[in-house]
N, C-alpha and C positions, 0 to 999 in steps of 0.2 A: 087836604092833599093826600092822595092815595099812593102808597109805595108798593111795588111788586117785587118779589124775590124770585130769582131763577136759579136753577142748579147749574153746575159747570157743564160745558166749558165756558169760562168767562173770557171775553176777548175785549181788547182795547180799541178795536177799529169797528167800522160800520158794517162789516160783512155779517150776514146771518149764518147760523149753523150750517144750513144747506150749502150756502156759497163756499164756506170754509172747507167742508167735506169734499165738495166737487173740485175745489182748487187742489187739494191734496191728491185726489184721484188723478187729475191731469198731470201733476208733477211726477207721478210714477211712470208715465208713459215712456220716457227714454229708457229706463231700466226694464220695463215690461217688454219693450221692443227688442232690447238686447237679449233678454232671456229667450224670446221667440226665435231670434236669429241663431243663437248658439245651441239651443236645446229643442227647437221645433215647436209644434202647435199645442203641445200638451198643456202648457200653462194657461192658454186661452180657454181650453175646454174645462180645466179645473175652475177657472173663474166663473164661467157660465153656470156650472153645477153649484158652486158655493153661493153665488149671488141668488140663484133661484131658490135654494133652500133657506138662505138667510132672510130674504124678503118674505117668503111664505111663513116662516117661523115667527118673524116679528109681527106679521099681520094676525096670525092665529093667536099668539099669546096676548096681544093687545085687545083682541076681540073678546077673549076669555076674561080679561081684566076690565072690560067695559070702557076701554080707552079709544080715542080717535086714532085708528091705525093709519088712515090715509094721510093725516098730518105728520105722523111719526115716520112713515115710509118716505115722505118727501124730503126729510132732512139728510138723506143719503148716508147716514152713519152706518146702517146695516150693510149698505153697498161697499163702503170703505173697509169694513171689517172683513167682508168676503174677499175683497181684492187683496188685502194684506195676507190673509190666510192662503189664498191661491198662489201668491208669489213665493210662499215659503214651502209649498208642497212639492214633492217630486213630480215632474210634468206628466208622467204616465201612471201615477198611482190610480188604482181602480176607483170608480165613481163614488163608491160608498165612503171612501176616506174623506173626500171633500164634503160630502153630505153630512156625515156624522160630525165633522169638525165645525161646519157652519151652524148646525143645530145646537151644538154644545155652546158655541160662542154667544149666540143670541139668547137662547132659552135659559141657559144656566148662568153664564158669566155676566150677561147684561140684564136681562129682564128679571131674573130671580132677585137681583139686588135693587130693583126698582126702575130700571130703564136707563136711558142716556143721562149721564151726569151723576149716577149713584153707584156705578160699578167700581169696585175696589181694584180689580185687575184689568189689564189690557185684554179684551175679549179674544182677539186673534191669537195672541201668544199663549193665553191659558188653554185655548182649544188645541193649539199646536202641541203643547206639552202633553195634554191628555191623549192625543193621537200617538205621539212618539212613545209614550210609556205603554200604551195599550197595544199598538200595532207597529213594533219596531222594524219588522222586515219590510212592510209596505212603505214606511216613512223614510227608509234609507235607500230605496231603489232609485237613486239618481242616474241620469243618463250621461254618457260621455258627450262632449261637444260634437256636433254633427261631422266636423272635419276629421275626427278621430274614430268615429263609429265604424264597426265592421259592416253594419247594415243601416241604411238610411230609412226614413219613413216620412210619408206625406200626411196631409190633414185627414184623409180617410183612414189611413192606418192608425193615426193617433186616436180617432174616435173609436175604432174597433178595440184598440188596446185598453183604453180607459173603461169602456163598457163591458168588454169580454175577457181581456187579458191576452188577446192574440191579435195579430194583424190580419188583414183580409187574406193574405197568403198563408197564414197559419204559423207565423213566427211568434214565439213567446216573448214576454218582456225581458227575460234573462238573455235571450239571444240578441235582442236589440241593445241591451246594455253592454255587450262585449265591445272592447276596443279593437282596433284594427290588428293589434298584435295578439289577440286572443284572450287577453285578460279582462276580467269583469271590472266595470267602472266603479270607482269610489270617488267621493268628492276630494278635492285637494287637501282639505283639513283632515278628513278621515284617513286619507292615504298616508299623509305625513305622520299622523299620530300612530297608525298601525306599524309603519316602518320603524319609527323610533322605539316602539314597544318591542320590536323584534331584534333590537340591538344595532340597527343602522344609525349612521350619523344623519344630521339634518341635511348636509350636502348630498349624501348618497340617496336620501329619500326624494330629492328633487330631480333625480336622473330619470324618473318615469316619463313616459311619452306624453303624459297629460300636462307636463310643466314646460314652460318656456321662460327663460331668463329669471328663474326662481319663483315664478308665479303660475297659478293654474290657468291653462288656456281657456279663454272665455270669461272666466270669473273676474279678472281685473277690469275688463271692459264693462261688465255688468255693474261692478261697484262704482266705476267712474261715471256711468250713466245715472245711477242713483245719486251720486254726489252732485251732479249737475242739477238734477231735479230738486235736491235738498237746498242747494244754494238759491235756486229760484224761489223756494218757499220763504227763505229768510229775507230775500230781497223784497218779496211781496208783502212781508209783514205777517205771514200766516203762522210762522213759528218764530221763537227766539233762538239766538245762537248759543245760549248757555249750555243746554243739554248736549247737542251734537259735538260742540267743541270740547267740552269737558270729558265726554265719553271717549272720543278719539284720542285725546291727550292722555287719559288714564290708561288706555290700551297701549299706546305708543311708549309711555314711560315704563310701565311694568314689563312689557315684552322686551323693551330695549335693555333694561337692567338684567333680565334673565339671559338674553342673547349675548350680552357682553361677558357675563359670568361664565357661560359655557355655550359657545356657538355650535357645538356638536349635538347638544341635547335640546336646545330651545330655538324656535323659529324666530325670524327677524320681525321687527315691527311692520315693515312694508308688507310682508307676507300676511300678517294678521289683518292689517287694515284693508287689503285688497282681496281678501278671500271670504267665502261664505256670504252671509247676509249683513256684513258689517255696516255698509253705508245705508242700506235699507233700514237696518235697526236704528242707526244713529239719527236719521232725519225723519223717518216716517213712523217708527214704532215707539221708540223711547219718548218721543215728543207728544204722545197722546195727551191732549189737554185735560182729560178727565182723571186718568190714573197717575199722571206725573206730578211732581212737586209744583207748587203754584207761586213760590217766591224766587227771586233771582238767585239769592245765595243757596236756597234749597235746590234749585235746578242744577247749579254747579256741583253740589254734593251728590245729588241723584245721578247725574250723568257720569261723573268720575267713578262713582261706586259701581255703576253698571259696567264701565270699561274694565275695572279691576276684576270684577266677577267673571267677565268673559274670558280674560286671560287665565285666571285660576282654573276655571272649569275646562277650558280648551286644553290646558297643560296637564292637569291631574284628574279631571273628571272623566266620566264615561260618555259624554256627549260632545262631539267635536266643535259644533258651531256655537252653542251655549247662549246665544242671544236671548232666546225665549226665557230660559231659566233665570238669566241675570235680570231681565226686565221684571219678571213676576216677583222675584225675591225683593227687588227694590220697591215695587209697588206696595208691598207690605210695610215698608219703612217710611212711606210718604207722610202719614199723619205725624210721626215723630219728627221727621225732618222739618215739616212745615211749622210745627209747634215751636221748635227752637230757632227757626230762622225768620219768623214773622217780623215784618218791619214795625218800628215804633209808631204809635199813633201820632198823626200830625198835630203839632202844638204841645206835645208832651215830651218830657225828657226823663231820662232814667234817674231815679232817686237812690243814692247810695246810703246805706244804713251807717250812721255815725255812732261810734261807741262813746257814750258819755263818760267823762272823767269824774271821779269822786271828788 
C-alpha cells in the first residue's frame, strides 16, 4: 500500500484546491460589487493588473524551477492572492503599485518559500505591508464615496488615472479625491484617528460629511456585503467559524472596554467592526488555510489575537486599518500555537507523572 503526503491546505471535504479557491473568489463578489458601487471602477482595474502580473510571475518562477506551471496556475491560488490584494488597494493607485505588490506576493512570499502550502505568511497581506511601508502616499490615496465626491469619473477616466495619474480631461488624482465640501478624502478610520490626535472627541470626529449615523458612508455596506459572503463560505464548509468569530469577538470586547472607559477618546465596537477591511479580513484573509492555525483551539487563539492586535494598532499605532499587520504578526505565531493546541492522538491518554513516596 502506497501512502502519499501533500502539503497544506488540508481540507475535510471533497473539493479540490482549485474548487476551494474559486469558491472563495465567488464569495467576494458581493463585497467587490459594493466597492465598485461606492468607489467606482478602479478596483476592477487593479484586479486585472494584479491578476495578470501574479499569473505571469507564477508561471515564470515555476518554469525556472522546472515545475509544471500549467497545473499550478489551474489551482487559482495566484488568482485569489491577486484578488485579495486588489480589494485592499486604493482604487486609483497607479498601475505599478498593483504590479509590484502582485510580483512580491507570488515571487517572494509564496514561491521563495516553496510554493502553495509552504508559505509562512499570507502572500496578499505581506505584499500589502511591503507596499504600505515603501509607498505610503500611493497606498493612502483612497477616494471618497462617489455621492460625496466633488468630481465623478467613469471607466475611461479610471483607466487613464491608473495608467497615467490623470483623467481624460486632465484632472489629477488629488482633484478627484476632493470631497464636495473641498476637503481631501481620508478613510473613516484615518479621519477619526487624525481628529482624535488633534484633540477632538470621538463624537466631534464623526461630524464630518463622510459619516452617517456614526459610520463611514459606503464602508458599512461594503463590510456587510463581505459578511454575507463570509457566512456563505461557512455554510458551504469552505472555512470554519472559529477564526472569524473569535477575531470579531476579540475586536468587539477590547474596543468595547476602551469605549466604556472613555467614549471621548476611543471608537465604539460597531465603528470598528463596520469600518475598513474588517469583514474582508475576518472571513477571507485571516482564514487562509496555509498560513493560519490548523487546530480548532488554535484557530480560536489565532483569531482572537488578530482581533486584539487590530484594535491595539488602530488605537495607538501608525496604521489605521491594521488588519495586514495583525495577520502577519500572528502568522509568525502559528507554529507555536499549533504545537501547544494539537489534539491528543486517538486511543492515547495523557499520563501524569506520579511522585513516588519513600
